[in-house]
N, C-alpha and C positions, 0 to 999 in steps of 0.2 A: 541846832535844829531850826530851820526856816519854816515857819508855819504858813499855810495858806490863809489868807484873810481878805476881807473887804471892809468897806466903811459905810457909815450911815449917820443920821442925825442932822440937826439944823442949828446946833450951837457951836461954841468954840472951846468949851472945857474938855480936855482930853479924857476919854473914858474907854476902858476895855471891857467887853462883855464876854464872859466865859460860859459856854453852853454846858448843858447837862447831857445825860444819856446813860452812861458814857458809851459812845458808839453812835450817837447822833452827830449833827454838825451845827454850824452857826445859823443855818438858814431859817430855823424855826423862830428866831428873834424878829424876822422880817415878814410882813411890813410893820409889825407892831411897835418896833423901836425906831422906825424911820423918821418920825417926827419928834424924837427925844431931844431935849435941849442940851446936847453935848455933841462933841466930835468923836464918834464911836468907832473903835477898831473891833472888828468881829472875826477873830481867828477860829479856825478849826483846830482843836487841840490835837496833840501828837496821836497818830493812829486813827484819827477821825476824819471824815469828809475827804477833802483833797490834800490834807497834810500827810507827810511821810509816815509810814508804819515803823520805821527804823527804831529798834530798841524797845518796842512796846512790851515785849515779854518781861523785861526787867524794870520797866519804868515804875516810878512811884509818884506820889503827889509832889514831892520835891522836884522830880524831873520835870513834871508839867509846869511847875512854877518857874523853874529855870528857863523853860522855853518861852514863857510869857515875858520874862525879864529880857531875854534876847530881842523880842519884838519891841519892847519899850525902847531899848537902846537903838534899834534900827530906825524907829520912828522919830527919835530925838526928843522925847518928852522927858522933862526933869522928873515929873511925877504925874500920876493920873488917878482918877477914880476907878476902882476895881469892882466891877459888878459880876457876881456869879449867880447862876440859877441852878438849883438842884445839885448835881455833881459838881458843877462849876463853882458853887459856893464853897465847897471844900478846897478846891484849887485856889480860890480867892483868899481864904483864910491862911492857907499855907504860904501863898505869895506875900501876904501882909506880914506874916511871921518872919520870913526870910529877908524881905526888902521893905521894912517899914518906912525907910527914908524916901521911897519912891511911891508909896501908897498914900495918895492925898485923902482918900476916904474909901469906905467899903459900903457896897450895897449887896446884901445877901438875901436872895429870894428863894423860898421853898427849900431851905437848907437846915442844918443843925450843927452844933459844935462837935458832935461825934455820931457815927452811925451805930449807936449802941442800944437800940430798942427793937431788935428783930422780932421779939415775941408780940409786940403791939402791932407791927406791920403785918405779921402773919394773921393776927386776929382780925385786923381790918380787911385784909384780903379775903379771909373766910366769910366775913359778913357781907362784902360787897360784890365779889366776883362770881361769875358763872363758873361751872366746873371746867369749861374749856379755857377760860382766862386763867384760872388757878393752875391748870396743867402747864400752860405756856410759861407762867412765872416760875413754877417749880423746875421746869426743864432748863430755863435760862440760868437759874441760880446754881444748878448742879454741875453743869459741864458746858463747854463751848457749843454754841449752835453750829449747825452744819454749814451755813452759808449766810451771806449778807441778805439774801432774799428771804431766808427763814426768819431772820431778825425783823426784816421789814413787815412780813405778815404778822408776826407775833406782836410787834409794837402797835400796829394798827388795830389789832384785836383788843389790846389792853388800853389803848388811848382813851376810850370813854370813861374809864375809871379815874382819870387824872383831871377831869373837868367837873365842875358843879352842874353846869348845864351844857351838855355836849352838843356841838354843832358839826354835823358831817362835812359841811363846806369848809370849815376850818381844818379838819383832818385832811381833806383832799389837798388843800393848799400847802399844809405842812409836808405831806408826803411827796408832792410833785417836785419839790426842790431838794429833798433830803438825799444825802448819800449815807447809807448805813454801813456800820462796821461791826460784824459779830465778834471779831477778834478783840476789838477795843472794848466791847461790852463785857466780855469775860474778864479781861485784865482790870477793867474799872471796878468790878465787884471785888476783886482781890485787893486793889488799892484802898477801897472804902473800909474793908475789914481790918486794915492795918493802921487806920488814921484816927487820931483824937486830938482836938485842939484844947481839951480841958486843962492840961498841965500849964499852958501858956497863954490862953485867950485873954486873961486879965492884963497881960502886958501890951496889948494892942490898943494904943491910946488915940488912934486917929478917929475922926467922926465916922459913925457907922449907922446904917439903916437896915434893920432886920424886918423882913416882909414875909407874911404868910397868907395863904388862903384858908378861910375857916373850914373848908371841906376837903382839905388835903389829907388823904389817908397815908401817903408816903412820908410826909414831913409835917405832922400835925403841929399846930402852934405850940402846944405845951412841951413837946419834945424838941421843937425846932426853934422858931423865931423868938419865943419867950425865953428860952435858955440862952440864946445868943444875946438878947438884949440885957439879960442879967450878967452875963460874963464879960461883955465888952464895956469898958468904962465910959465911953462916950456914945452909946447906942441909943437910937430911937426905935420904937416898935410900932409897926402898923400891920393890922390884920384886915384883909379884904373880906368882907362878910358874904360876898356872893361869888366866891372863887374857890377853885380847887388848887391844883399844882401849878397852874399858869395864870396868875393874877394879872400879868401884863397883857394877856390876851383877853381874858374874860371881863376885866374892868379897865380897859385900856386907857380911857380918858383920865380916870381917877389916878391910875398908876403914873401916867406921864406928868400929871400935875404934882403928885407927891415927889417924883424924881426931880422935877424942875425946882420945886421949893427947896429940896435938900441941897442940890447943887448950887443954887444961887446963894444959899446961906453959908457956903464954905468960905 
């Protein structure tokens, strides 16, 4: 599977950044990672953005990790830092499990070792969401949305929940570049329900950085980054105190400094 991708960054250390969604694309990393101290490959995962939809109905996180490995081989990197955000953090964990020899380090943002706390997510949604937002989330979780445009409208309705301090200008910038995939969203939820790194996470001995936003309702620190930091033998934990699900946007300068310090210490 040849993934669509682009590049960014101002450093030389190879890094691949795996987006979340599932059903969004790489574009929401930009411009916020443009000044990152690494040579960043930014793929659209299978079924997302401009990458092929082939096989998405049967794809698993193992499939997505294999696609990322094919990209590494194509680019000719012996190993690289694997950064994953949200859904991408699950892909990053699976990749490190399957290809530890090619994983120089892990950077896991707004993720968790397993998506095994649906009751807490539902309680957070009930506490924070408007009835309209809750209805969109319930519909997307129950069945495939009718179109990519329906996903676009739903995502933009939900997006304020993912920020500690929502800025409509940021939302407009994200939306203007995004290609949405309702098909990928549906199959991503299926993949998440089947995934857990808990049986093997302690075997991942590469350096790791587990990052969370204090106000992240989808991947709260206690269920996400803190568990990752306990499970990964060489992990550092960092919680951004003024962020939700997108700390690399809300606290961009501090995030880039943290990422640079981590990479330079490798």
